[in-house]
N, C-alpha and C positions, 0 to 999 in steps of 0.2 A: 377509478378501479376498473380493471378488465374483468370480464366474466366469460366463462365457457358455457356454451349451450350443449348440454349432454344429449345425445341422440335419444329420441323417444321411439321405442320399438312398438310394433303392433300390440295392442292390448287384448290378449285372449280372455275368454270367459273363465271365471274362477272355477276350478275343479279341485277335487282332492288329489293328492300327489300321484295316485296311480291312474289318473286320467278318467275316472268313472264318476260322473256327476251323481250326487245324491247318496253315494256310498261312503261310509266312514271307515277309514283304515284301522287295522288292528293297532298300529302305532298310536293313532289319535285316540283310540279307546283306552289305552293303558297309560298314556303319558302323564296324566294328572296324578294317578296313584304312584307312579315311579318318582315323580318330583316330590310328592308328599313324603314318601318313604325315605328319600335321600335327606330331606330336611331333618328327619327324626334322628339321624346320626349326628351327635354333637362333635363336630370337627373344629372346635374353636382354636384359632391360632393366635396366641398372644405375642409371638415373636421370641418366646423364651421356652426352650425345650422342657424345662422343669414344669411349666404350667400349661403348655399346649396339649390339646387332646389329639393324639395322633390319628392319621387318616386310615390306619390299617383295617379296622372293622368295616368302614364304609367301602374301601377299595376292594376288600374281599367279597363284599356283597355285590358290587358292580361286576367283578369277575364272574361270580356265580350266575348273574343274570345273562351274561353273554355265553358262558359255557353251557347253560341250559338249552340253548338253541343251536349249539354246535360249534361255537368259536373255540379256537385255541388262544388262550390268553397268556400274557407274560406279566407276572407280578414282580415288582422291584421295590426294595426299600432304599431310599436315596440318602445315604450319608448319616442316618440316625435311625435307631430302632423305631418301628411303627410308622415311619413316614412313607406310606404306601402309594404306589403308582401302578396303573394297569394299562396295558397296551393290547390291542387286537387289530387284525388286518382282514379286510374283505377283498379278495382278489377281483380285479376288474377285467373287462373284455379285452382291453389293449394293455398288456403288461409292459409294453415298451414306453408308455407314457409315464410321466412323473406322477407320483401318488399325491392325493389330497389328504391332509391330516385335519381331523376335527378334534380340537383339544378343549378341555375344561378342567378347572381345578376343583378339588374336593374339599378344601379347607374353607373356613369362613372366619370373619372377625367375631370376637366375643359379643355376647348380648346379656343384658341384665334383665332377668324375667320380670322383676317388679315394675319395670318401666313399660311393659308391653300390654296390649289388650288381650293377647293370647300368649301362651307359653312359646318362646321363640324356637323351641325344638319340637313343637307339636305337629308341624306339617298340617295344621287344620285347613280344611276346605270349607270356607264359609263366605256368604255374601258375594259369591262369584269370584273369589280370590283364593289362591293357595298362600297361606301365611307361614312365615318363619324365617329365621336367619338363613340366608343363602337363596331365598326364593328368586331373587334377580341377580345375585352375585355369588355363584352362578349355577346353582343346582337346577335351575330351569333349563338351561342349555344342556347340562349334563343329562338330565332326564329325557329331553327331546332326542339327544344323540343315542342314548341307550334304547329308547323305544323304536327308533328307526333301524338301528343295527339289528335288533331282534326281528323286526318285520322283514327286513331284506333277507336275513338268513332263513327264516321260516318259509318265506315264499320263493326262495331260490332266485332272488333278483340279482342280476349281475350288473354292477355299475359300469360306466364307460371306462373307468380307470380304477386302480387300487384306492380303497379308502382305509386310512389308518386312524383308529379311534384311540385317543390318548386321554387318560384321566389322571391328573397329576396332583402332587402335594405342594403345600407351602407357598402358594402364590401370594397370599396376603402378607407375607413377611419378606417378599422379594425373590422367592424361588431358590434360595440357597440349598434347601433340602428338597427341591422339586425340579423345575424346568432347567435351571442353570446346572445343577448337579447332573441331570440326565444328559444334557447337551455335551457336557465335558467328559462324562464317564461312560455313557452308553450311546454313542452315536449310531451304533448298529440298529437301535430301535427306530431310527428315522431314515433307514436305508430307502433311497428312491423317492423320498418326499421332496417335492418342489414347491408346493403351495400349502397354505394352512388357513383355517378360519377358527375363530374363538370369540371371546368377549372383546370389546363392548361396542356393538354396532348392529345394524339391521332393525333397530327399533324406530317407531314412527314418531314424527313431530308434525302436529297439525298446525298449519299457518293460515292466516286470513289472506284472501286475495282482494284486489281492488274492486271487483264486481260484487263483493259481499258473500261469495262462496268460500269454501275452505279447500285446502289441498294437503294430503298426507305426504310428507317427505320421509324417506327411509334413509337414515344416516349410516353409511358404511365407513367404518374406521379404516383410514389409510395411513395414519400417522399417530405417533405418540411423543409427548414431551419426554425428555430425559429425567430420571429420578436421581437426585443427588442430596443425600442427607449429610449435613455438614456440622461438625463439632467446632465450636468456638471456645478458645481458652484465653483467659487473662491472668497474668501473674504479677504480683507486686509484693511489697513488704507486709509481713504479718505483724500484728500489734494489738495493743489493748484498745477496746472500744471507747474508752474515755478520753483518749488522746486526740490531738489534731492529726489528720491523715490526708495529705494531698496525693498520696500514691496508694490507691485502693483498688484492688482487683474487681470488686463488685461494681464499683462506680464505672470503671473502664468498660466492663462487660455490658452493664445496663445501658450505657450511652450508645455503645456500638449496636446492640440489639435493637434499640429504639430507632436508630437511624436506618438500619436495614429493614426493619419491619414496616416503616412508613414510606420507604422508597418505592417509587413507581419506575419500573424499567421501561425502556423505549418500546414503542409499538413496532412490531415486525410482522408482516404478512407472509406466511409460508404458502407454498402452492396449494396445499390441502385446504387451508383456511380461506384463501382467496377464492378458490373454486366453490366452497360452501357458501360464502357470503354472496358470491355472484349468483348462484342458483336461488338462494332465498330472496335476493333482490328482484330477480325475474318474476318470482311467484307473488311477492307481496307488494312490490312497488316501493319498498323502503330503500333508502339510500345509505349504504354502509361506507361512507367516505372516510378514509383514514385521517384526513385532515380536519374532519368535523370536530368541533369542541364538545359535541354531545354524542359522540359515537357510543358511549356506554348507555345513554338514554335510548338510542335507537335499538341497541341490542336487547334492552330490557323489554321491548315490545314483543320479543320472541317468547317471553315467558321464562319458565324455570330453566330451560336449556341454556339461557344466557350465562348461568354459572360456569358451565363448561366452556362455551365458546369464548366468553370474555377472558378466561384464563389461558386461552391459546393464542391471544394477541400479543402477549409479552411474557417474558420470564417472570417467575415469582420466587420470593424467599420469605417464608413464613416461620417466625420463631415458634417453637413448640415445647421446649423443655428448658428449665433453668436449674442449676445446682451450685450452691456455694455455702461455705461456713458449716460450723458444727456447734457453736455456742453464741449466745446473744451478745456477749461482751468481748468477743474475739474477732478482730479483722482477719479474714482468711487470706492465705497466701495465693489461693487459686479460686477462680470462678469459671464455670462452664455453662454453655448453652448448646442446644441443638436446633438447627434450622432446616426446615423441609424446603429444598430448592427444586423447582421444576423448570427445565431449560429447553428452549426451542431448538430445533435442528440447526446446526451451523453456528450456534451462539455461545458455545461453552467458553472459548477464550475471552471473548468480550465480556461475558457474564462474570468470569473470575476477576478480571481487571476492575470492573465496576464494584464488585463486592469488596475487594482489597482497599479501594479508595474509601469506601464507607466505613470499614472496620477501624481504620487508623493504625497507628504504630504500636499500640499496647495490646492488641488482640491478634492471636494467630488462629488459623483455620486448618482443618483436615477433613477429608471425605471419609465418612464411616460407611456409606453405601453410595455407589456410583454406577447407575445403569444407563446405557446409552439411549439417545433418541432413536426413533425409527420412522421412516417415511417411504412409501411406495407410491406409484402412480395409479390413477383411477382409470385403468384400461386393461384390455386383454380378454381372453376367452372366459376366464373365471368371473371377471366383473360382469361380462355379458350374461353369463349363466345366473349369477346372483340377481341381476336386474330382472331377467325373464322369470325367475322363480317367484320373486315378489309380485311382479305384474300378473302372474297366473292366479294369484289370490286377491290382489287389489289392482284392478286394471287402471284405476285413476291415480295410482301412486306414482312416485318418482324417487329414484335412488340418487343420492348425492354423497360425495366424500366429505369427511370431516376429520379433525384431529382430536384425539383424546387428551385431556389435560393430565390424566394419571398414567399408569403403566400396566402392562399385562405380561403374561408369559411369552408373548410374541417377541419380546426383547431377547430372550434366550434362543428361541428357535431361529430368529433372523441371523444369528451368528453362524448357523449351519448352512446359510445360503437359501433358506426357505423364505418365500415371499408370503407375507402374513397380512390378513385382513381381520377386522372385527366384524363378525356377522353372526349374531344370535337373534334372529328375527322375532319381533313382537309387534303386533298392532295394538296400540295403547289408546285408552280413552283420552280425549283431548285435555281433560281437566286433571289428569293424574300427574302429580309431581314426581315424575320418575326419578330424576336425579337425586332427590332427597331420600329415596329409599335405599340407595347404596350406603351400607354401613349404618342405616338409620333405624329408629324405633318403628315397630310395626311394618317391617319389610314384608312385601307381598307382591304377587304377580297375578294378573287376571287369568282365570281359567281359559277364557276365550283366546287370550293372547298366546298362551302356551299351545293350544290346539292349532291356532293360525301358524305359529312358528314351526310346528311339526309338519304341517302341509307344505310350507315353503321349503324347509330343509329336505323333505322327501323329494320334491320336484328337483331341487338342486342336485341331490345325490344321484338321481337318475339321468341328469343331463350335464354333468360337470366334465 
């Protein structure tokens, strides 16, 4: 495996984002309360308009926080009543430069209160954490952005270039009533935007070094797998359940689903993944050899992040839903399944061919959701600025690129020619199972991590 040595810039002493040591900024002072308040808005997105809690009330509150300090905001409902989105722009010193967009989604996945230690929409601040649905996905980033936008406006801070703040709906159901609708119907809102940051990146991963010390790596998302939700259908003769049936739609479907669910797709190293593994190898001394029969075992030594990294080494196809029949003694004519497919960049044609071979002649497929992959390179002025912003708060840290196994609103914005990165910085405790908190029970974010991220983003906004 080849590896890239990413340049290590001089490590400045940590400061708050306005450069004055020992002074806490107004943004840092209010960010915890803002995140807590955002969580209290129940914006649960079930994927069904009839049961989803629209983002309108939360979006209007966000707009009010910005207008209170002097912003002009644009509120847009995207394709359905109540699906609220808010945009605001802070002019920069050089209006000829492309703008940087900072985007976050206001919706969250549902949560069952009975399963939680605290109410999921309480926004409780306890034991050093902010608790609740959306704490890390992604009302923490939304809160940091609001706090900094307010700080910059109050203090009259002019960033190097325009900053566009975008708070959008419906990310948790694919963005049909959010980012994709906005990109298709309101491209004027993105005028002049050339680069963007959002979820999921900038968080720390603590890895062991051969000398017994540890190093914090900060993972910057430069790529995303494609999201392709596939419906499978099998059709055969209907009949009485007491007869012999060698032509059974349920049997055809069940066999195909089992083959697909157990199949391991070939290992493919994309540029982002190879660079990530190369950097981790340099720090830890571990050998991530693609030819190794125990590659998964080596990845497991990285801890919980192995869930994401392992899923970016190959395509995946996980059956998630089954539907067939209406009566115990009736062989149904049709059986259906849904499969959640995540496809690596450049792999779609080969993936479809492999899937068709596994399904066999009795099962057909169709895409019910199909969102493209995304990948950019880990270089350029914005990457340098993100690196320097993180080092300003953690001089011994290191930024590395990685691929997200899921998807974000970046997929929609990339279609407008915007270069997108996942950068919602958090310095996390080494023993925190961060990946399990996404859509998990007792979702929470450390208070110190949110304040750290506010300082990092403040530095970035001043130097981007």
